[in-house]
N, C-alpha and C positions, 0 to 999 in steps of 0.2 A: 577413782571415784570416791574421794574422801569427803567432798562437800555435799551439802544437802541437795542441790539442784541435780548433780550428776546421778546420785543414787536414785532420786525420785524419777528422773527421766528414764533410767534403765529398767527399774523394777516396777514402776508404778503406772506410767502413762496417764497421769492426771487423777488417779484415784485419791479422793480426799481422805478417806479413812486410812489408807496406807501412808499417806504423808503425815497424818497425825501420829500414827504408830511409830514411824521412824523418828519423828521429832521427839516423842516421849522417850524413846530409847536413848537419844543423844543427851537428853537432860537428866537421865538417871531415874525417870519416873515411869518406866515401862510397866512394872508390876501394878502401880497405882492406876495407870491408864486402862489396863486390861480389867482390873477389878471394877472400875467405874463404867466400863463399856464392855460388858460380858458377851454381848452378841456381835455388834459391829466390829469391835476391836479384835475379838478372836477370829472373826471371819477374815479380817484383813491379814492377821498373822498367819492364819492357815493358808491363805492364798499365796503369801510370800514364801512360806516354807514349801508349799507344793511346787512352785516354780524352781526354787533352788534345788530341791531333791531331784526333780526331773532332769534339769540341766547338768547337774554334777554327779549324780548317782545313776539314775535310770537310763538316760540316753547313752552314756558310755557303755553300760552293761549290754543294752540292746544292740548296739553296734558290734560289740565283740561277739555276740550270739549270731549276728547276721540278720537280725530282725529289722530290716530297714524301715518298714512301715511303723513298727512300734517306736523306733527312734525318731520318727518325724514329729510326733506330738503326743501328749498324754491321752487325748481322746481317741487315739488310734491304737492304743495298746491292746494286745490280745488278752483274753481272760486271765490266764495265769500271770502274765506280765503285769496286768493291771492290779491284780491282788497284791503282788509283791510291792508294787509302787505305793499303793495305799497303806500297806503295813509300814513302809519306810517313812512316809509322810506323817503318819500318826505318831510314830516313835519320836521323830524330830520335833514335831509340834508339842508333844508332852514334855520333852526335854527342855525346850525353850520356856514353857510355862513354869517348870520347876526352878529354872535358873534366871527368871526375869528380873530379879532384884540386882541392880547395878547400872552402870553407865556404859552405853554402847555407841561409840562414835560412828561405827559402821556395823549395824546390826546384821545385815546380810553377809558381810565378810566374817563376822564372828560365828554365824551359823555354819557357813561353808567350812570353816576350820574344824568343826565338830561333826560333820556329816558322817565321815568314815567310821569313827569310833561308835557313834550313837547307833547307826544302822547295823553295824556288825554285832554290837551288844544285844540289840533288840532281836536280831535274827537268831542269835544263839539262844536267847531266852525263849523264843517261840519254838525252836527245835526241842528244848528241854520240856516245854509244856506238852509237846506231842509225844514225849517219851523217847525221842531220838538222842543220839550223842550230840552234844552242843558243838564240839570241835572234833570231827571224826579223825581218828588215827588208828593205825593197825597195831593191835596188841602183838606182843612177841609170839604168843601161841598161834595167832592167826597167820602171821608171816611164815611160821614153821609149817603150818598146814598147806599153805599156798605154794611153798617152795620159792625158788629164786626168779620165777617168771615175773618180770616187771609189769607186763600187761595185766596179769591176774591180780597183782597187788593194786594196780591202779583201778581195775574194775571193782575190787572190793571196796575201795574208797568211794567210788561212784555209787555203789549200792547204799553204803552207809549215809552218804550225802542225800541221795534221792529219797530215801524213806522219811526224811525229816522235813521235806518241803511240801507245799500244797499242790505243786504242779502235777499234772497228769498227762497221759498220752491218750489219743483217741482209741487205740486198740492195745490191749494187753496191759501189763504192769510196768514195763521198763521202756525207756527211750532207746530202743536198740538201734535205730537208725543213726542217732547222734553218736552212740557209743561205737558203732562200726566205723564211722568216720574218724573218731578219736583214735581207734586202734590203728587205722591206716596211717594216720599222721605219726603215731608213736613208733610203729615198727617198720614203716615204709614198705609194707607187704601189700600188694594189690589183690583184689579178688576176695576179700574177706567180708562176707555179707552178714545179714541179720541172723540167719540160721546158725552160723558159726558163733556169733556173739551169744545167742541163746544157750548154746552148749557151754560156753565159758561161764555164763551167769550161773548155770546149774552147778558147775564145779565150785564156784565161789560159795554158793549157798550150802553145798554139802560140807565144805570146810567150816563154815560158820555154825552149822548144826551140830558140830562135835561138842559145842558148849550149849546144850538145849536151853538152859535158863537165860543165858546171855542172848541167844538168838531170839527168844520170845520177847525179851524186854526191849532190845534195841533194833530189831528188824521187823518181826511180825506185828508187834503192837502198833508202832507208828505207821507202818505200811497200811494197816487196816483202817487208819483214820483218814486216808485220802478219799476225797469225794470223786464221784464219777465225772468224766469230762462234760463240759457245758455245751459242746458242739461237735458234730462229727467231721472234724477237719482231717484232711489227709496228713499223715505223719510227716511227710517231707515238707509240708507247708510251714512247719514250725521252725525249721532250721535253714531254709533257703535264704540266700542273700537278696534275691530279687523280690519285688512286690508280689503278693499273692491275694487272691480273693478270699474273703472270710466273712462270717456273720459278725456284725459289730456287737460288742459286749454291752455297750451303754444304750439303754432304752429309757423312755420316760419313767417307767416303773423303777428301774434300778437307780436312776438318777435321784428320784424322790427318796427312795429308801436310803441311799447314801447320805443325802442331805439331812433327813430326819435323824439318822444315827448320830451324825455330827452335832446336830442341835440338841439331841437328848444328852450327849456327853457334857455339853456346855451347861445345860439346865441342872444336871446332877451336881456338877462342880460348884455352881453358884449356890445351890441349895445346901450343899455340905458346908460351905463357908457361913451361910446365914444361920444354920442350925447350931454350929459351933459357937456362934455369938449369942445363942439363947433365943432366937426369934421363934415365934409360934409356928409350928409346922404347917398347919392348915393355911394360915395367911401367907406364909412363905411360898408354899406350893402354888397357890392360886396366882400370886403376883408373878413368880418366876416363869411358870408355864405360860401364862397369858402373855408375858413380855417376849419370851423366846419363840413360842410357836404361834401366838395370836397376833398381837399388835406390832411385833418386832420384824426384823429383816427376814426371819425364817419364813413366815407366811408369805411375804412379798416375793421371795425367791421361788417358793412352791407355786404360787399363783401364776408366775411367768412361764412355768414349764408347760410344754404342750400337753393337752388332755387332762390337766389337773383342776380345771375350773378356776373360779375367781372368788371363792367364798371361804377360804381356809380360816381367815381370822374369825368370821362369824361362827363357823362350826366349832372351832376350838374354844372360843369364849363361852359358848353355850354348854358344851360338854363338860368343861372343868367345873362348872357350877352345880352339876348334878351330884348329889351326895354319894351315890354308889360309885360313880366314876372317880370322884375326888378321893374316896376311901381307897380304891384300888391303886390310884396313882401314888398316894402317900405310902401305902404298904410296899409298893414296888421300889420307890425311892429309898425308903429306910432299909430295905433288904440289900439294895445295891451298895449303899454307903456302909452297911455293916460288913458285907462280904469284902468290899474294898479295904476296910480297916483291918480285917483279919489277914488278908493277903499281904498288905504292907508290913504287918507285924511279923509275919514269917520271914 
């Protein structure tokens, strides 16, 4: 798929914006194209990245987990799987934006070669932000406390991994059903159920608590940041290989929320570029917000969603001109840019 036609046919299906994106990448003007088309260009890039991430990262992971429905398509992902997918897409999307200067004969191929490293690095960064170990390993002191039992050592790694992810189970703190299956595969011993795994978890936690400060920092604190489950699914539904019935995660409200969040990120980045060039902040905010949310593709996409009405452009255009609203938007944008600058400086 080195030529333009084959790439376009495979990834594009006739999307004009994506064809323009790929063409710009081949001529070495991707960065300029994205700067000149901050809404449609970035949407095309985001769509391309989303498909590549699902096909090359998400689908293989979901198949290994036995989540056949999740592996079918992105819109069938279970809540926790969907969150992980979106995290990966955003990480790769931002990476491509940061590295868009250059010539890419095959942009999709270039992205694919970087998916593994980018998503792993972003995953570890998110774990660090939650207070969990970025790359869980068993310290010598913990191995000594656990003894030579390979299952207890594996379970300790499971605990350290689990506290650093957003995934939850419908009942309790730990995915004991999945861990019981893991133990059966590891030891080849039948009849080991969740009650036995619960006792093993307690043994592991007692060993970890021999270092109270370490336990507080790397187990209790990140564990406390997990959100409650979004739906009362049966625990076995999360790990079965066959299709199961579940409540869909995507609704009109959540779809609009995700779209608005993406558009907001685009608006902030464009505003940051304009403010660095010395543009007047009020004029820049009015123009960018009106373009991204009002007259641009964003409002059109929202208008097409079920139950959202057809007057998004008019509402946003009128709101942004109200002095109080404009002042709040400017204050929020400046705070976001300031915080972002401080984070990057660290």
